[in-house]
N, C-alpha and C positions, 0 to 999 in steps of 0.2 A: 192197239194204238196206245202209246205211252201218254202219261199225264201231260208231258211237255207238248206233244203233238196236239192234244186236245186243247190246251191253252192257246197254241198257235192258231188252231182252227177258229176258236172263239174270237181271238184278236182280229184275224183276217175277215171274219164275218162282220165284226163291229166296224172295221175300217171300210168295208164295202158299203154298209148301211150309211155311215157318216159321209162317204163320198157321194153316194146317190142322193141323199136328202140335202146335203150341202150344195150339190150341183143344181138340184131342183130349185132350191131357194135362190141361188145366184141367178139362174135363168129367169125365174119369176121377177126378181128385182130389175134385171135388164129388160124384161118384156118379151122374152123368147118363149115360144110354146113347146112344151115337152110332151104333153098328153092331150089329145083331143077327146073330150067327153061328149058322147052323143045325147046325154040327158035322159036317155031311155034305152032299153035293150032292143037291139036291131037283130033280126033273124035273117041270115043269108042262107038261101037254099042252094046246095050243091047237088050234083047228080046223085050221090049216094048218102049224103049226110046233110044235116043242118047245123049251122054255126050261130051261136048267140054271142053278141059282143056289146059291151057298154061304151067302147071307145077304142082308140088305138094310139100307139106312140108315134111321135114324129121321128125323123132321122136323128135329131138331137137327143131324143129320149133313148133310142137304141144305143147311140154313141155313149151316152152317160153310163148305161148299164154295162156295156161291153168293156169300156176302159176301166170302170170301177172294179169289175171282176178281174181284169188283167192285173191291176195294181194290187188288189187284195191277194191274189195268188202270189205275187212277188213278196208281199209282206209275210205271207205264210213261209215262203222259202227263206226269207231273212231270219225269221224266228227259229226255224228248225235247224238251219245251218250255222247260225250265229255269225254269219259273214254278210257284208253289204251286197256282195254279188250273188248271194244265195246259192253258191256252188253250181251256177248255171254257166254253160260255156259262153265264150265271147261271141261266137256266131249266133247262138240263140238269143243273147241279149240284144245283139244288133238287129235280129229279125223282129223282136218285140218293139224296138224303137222305130223301125221302119213301119210296122203295122200301126202303131199309135200315131206316128207322124202322118202317114197316109190317111188314116181315118180323120185326123184333125183337119187336114187340108180339105178333105171331102166335105166335112161338116161346115167348115167356113165358107167354101164355095157354094155349097147347096143352100145355106142360109142366105147368102148374098143374092143368089139367083132367085130364091123365093120372094125376096123383096122387090126385085127388078122385073121379073117375067110374070105377066098376068095370065097368060094362056097355060092351062094345066097340062095339055099335051106337050107343048113345047118345053115346059119346065121339066117334065118327066124325061124327055129325050135328052135335054141338056144335063140333067143330073146323072142319067145313065152314062152319057158320054164322059162326064167328069170322072165317074167311078172307074170306068174301063181304063181311061188314060192314067189315072193315079195308080191303079193296080198294076198296069203294065210297067210304068216307070219304077215302082217299088220292087216289082219282081225282077226287072233287069238290074237294078242297083244291088239287090240282095244277092243275085246270082254272080255279079261281077266281083263281089268282095270275097 
């Protein structure tokens, strides 16, 4: 790995961390929950193993990490290639845009549903339905281009 690739890796990691912590701060200012802390370690017993957990990310938390990782990966390609398109094909860029747009629509609808729907079972069904519908439309749109 050349020195330039190492610098590009360091910059992309820095961008990832800035995006994650900046998004956490922004979500906190707006009043959205990113991580649910259990305040204590919870042990979940599965058939063959036990799992210890201190909390879990909400949909918004996972979204922040995934999109920050995707954007940091693009920054890496921008640095390495020296071009704004990152030497990535037009179809690949379009697929990235469809994924980010679809995930953004899901997070927006999921967050709105969590404020409106009080029944957890109904909320899970509606969120899953939204995810399936958004994925289907994104897949059909990406396939048609």
